[in-house]
Structure formats: C-alpha cells, structure tokens
C-alpha positions as CSV (number, residue, x, y, z in Angstrom):
1,M,5.2,-16.8,3.6
2,T,2.5,-16.0,1.9
3,S,1.3,-13.9,-0.9
4,P,-1.2,-10.5,0.1
5,S,-4.1,-10.7,-1.6
6,I,-4.2,-8.0,-4.6
7,A,-7.0,-6.1,-2.2
8,D,-4.3,-5.9,0.6
9,Q,-2.2,-4.6,-1.4
10,F,-4.4,-2.6,-3.4
11,G,-5.8,-1.4,0.0
12,A,-2.0,-0.5,1.8
13,A,-0.8,1.7,-1.8
14,A,-3.5,4.1,-1.7
15,A,-3.4,4.2,2.0
16,L,0.1,4.7,1.9
17,E,-0.1,6.7,-1.1
18,F,-2.6,9.2,0.9
19,A,0.1,9.3,3.9
20,L,2.8,10.7,1.9
21,H,0.1,12.9,-0.3
22,F,-0.6,14.1,3.2
23,L,3.3,14.2,4.6
24,Q,4.0,16.7,1.2
25,R,1.9,19.2,1.9
26,W,2.3,19.2,6.0
27,S,3.6,22.4,6.7
28,K,6.1,20.4,9.5
29,T,7.2,18.1,6.7
30,P,9.0,21.2,4.5
31,W,11.5,18.7,3.6
32,I,8.7,16.4,1.5
33,T,7.0,17.9,-1.0
34,E,5.8,17.3,-4.7
35,N,8.8,18.7,-6.3
36,T,11.3,16.4,-4.3
37,T,11.0,13.6,-6.4
38,K,14.1,11.6,-4.8
39,I,12.6,11.7,-1.5
40,S,8.7,11.2,-2.6
41,A,10.5,7.9,-4.5
42,T,12.8,6.9,-1.8
43,F,9.6,7.3,0.9
44,R,7.4,5.4,-1.4
45,V,9.8,2.2,-1.9
46,M,9.9,2.0,2.1
47,L,6.5,2.5,2.9
48,A,5.9,-0.6,-0.3
49,F,9.2,-2.4,1.7
50,F,7.4,-2.3,5.1
51,A,4.0,-3.2,3.7
52,T,4.8,-6.5,2.2
53,I,8.3,-7.8,3.5
54,G,6.8,-9.2,6.4
55,L,9.5,-9.3,9.1
56,T,9.5,-9.7,12.4
57,W,11.8,-8.6,15.2
58,H,12.7,-8.4,18.7
59,Y,14.7,-6.0,21.0
60,D,15.9,-7.6,24.2
61,G,18.7,-5.5,26.1
62,G,21.1,-4.4,23.1
63,T,20.1,-7.4,21.1
64,L,17.6,-7.0,18.1
65,V,16.8,-10.2,16.5
66,I,15.0,-10.1,13.2
67,T,13.6,-13.6,12.0
68,G,11.5,-15.0,9.4
69,L,14.3,-14.5,6.5
70,S,14.9,-17.4,4.1
71,V,15.4,-17.3,0.3
72,S,11.7,-18.2,-0.3
73,V,11.1,-15.2,1.9
74,I,13.1,-12.8,0.5
75,A,12.6,-13.7,-3.2
76,T,8.4,-14.1,-2.5
77,G,8.9,-10.3,-0.4
78,L,11.0,-8.8,-3.6
79,W,8.2,-9.9,-5.5
80,N,5.2,-8.6,-3.5
81,F,7.5,-5.3,-2.7
82,F,7.7,-5.0,-7.2
83,R,4.2,-5.3,-7.2
84,Q,3.2,-2.8,-3.8
85,Y,5.6,-0.2,-5.2
86,A,3.7,-0.5,-8.6
87,L,0.6,0.1,-6.7
88,Q,2.1,2.7,-5.3
89,H,3.4,4.6,-7.7
90,G,0.3,3.9,-9.8
91,F,-2.0,5.9,-7.1
92,G,0.8,8.6,-6.8
93,H,0.1,9.6,-10.0
94,L,-3.5,9.8,-10.0
95,I,-3.6,11.9,-7.0
96,R,-0.9,14.1,-8.1
97,T,-2.5,15.0,-11.6
98,G,-5.5,15.2,-9.5
99,N,-7.7,12.4,-10.9
100,L,-9.6,11.5,-7.8
101,D,-12.8,10.3,-10.2
102,K,-10.5,7.5,-12.1
103,F,-8.9,6.7,-8.0
104,Q,-12.5,6.4,-6.8
105,E,-13.5,4.6,-10.0
106,I,-10.7,2.1,-9.6
107,V,-11.6,1.6,-5.9
108,S,-15.3,1.0,-6.4
109,N,-14.8,-1.2,-8.8
110,V,-11.9,-3.5,-6.6
111,V,-14.5,-3.4,-3.5
112,K,-17.3,-4.8,-5.9
113,Q,-15.1,-7.6,-7.3
114,E,-14.0,-8.3,-3.2
115,L,-17.9,-7.9,-1.8
116,K,-18.9,-10.2,-4.7
117,A,-15.9,-13.0,-4.2
118,Y,-16.4,-13.0,-0.4
119,N,-20.4,-13.3,-0.7
120,D,-19.4,-16.3,-3.6
121,Q,-17.8,-17.5,-0.6
122,G,-21.4,-18.1,1.5
123,H,-21.0,-14.6,3.5
124,D,-24.0,-12.3,3.2
125,I,-22.5,-8.7,3.0
126,N,-24.0,-6.0,1.1
127,I,-22.7,-2.4,1.3
128,T,-24.6,0.0,-0.2
129,A,-22.3,3.2,-1.2
130,A,-24.1,7.0,-1.1
131,K,-23.5,8.6,-4.0
132,N,-22.8,12.8,-4.2
C-alpha cells in the first residue's frame, strides 16, 4: 500500500469536511448538527477511514469478498487514517469558527507548493487565481 500524498489527504480532508458541514446544515439530516458532536466525530472517523484505507470489495450473490488486507496494509492504513482524521479535524475547526480566510490562505499555499513541485518535474502549468 502506498501512502497518499499530503496534497491528496489535504484535498480529501477539505472536501469531506465541507460535506460534513453541508450535512450539519441540511434540513433533511436534522439528526446531525453542529451541536451533535459525537455524531459529527463519528462521521469524521468514518469519512477519514474510507478516504484512506484502500480496501477493495466485490459482492457476488450473497458473498462479500474483501481484498487488500495484510498486516502492512492495516498498519499503513491506520497511520494514513490518523493523518486524514487530524487534517479533517483541523479543517472542521476552521470552518466551525468561521475562519474561512485562514482556510483559504492554507489551501492557496498548498496549491502553490504542489504546482511548483509539479512544474519542477518538467510540466508547465500556470494557474492565476482571481482576487475578489
């Protein structure tokens, strides 16, 4: 199992935290709000787990086959899971406190670093962000 890059984990953390934020405010999910901390934490754990573990499965006529399990996959998966949950928790704090400017600054810096690294590998990408 290869570890996802920090950019992949960063992107997944931001996307999954925004999904959780949406669920907390959606009228069709009244059982999960900003005040249901245990449910929100459980959702974060589940989202982080599914974003990192990398298991494959196949259901065929009453039989569920899960592949990709080994001691090293489980150990690496648990480490990646911890990192993913930590990132999501950090993004959740920024979103819940309304500190979206700081969130935007962090995301912008990571994107710039990833683009620089990509360009340093011989690619030519130049993205200019529009300022409001």
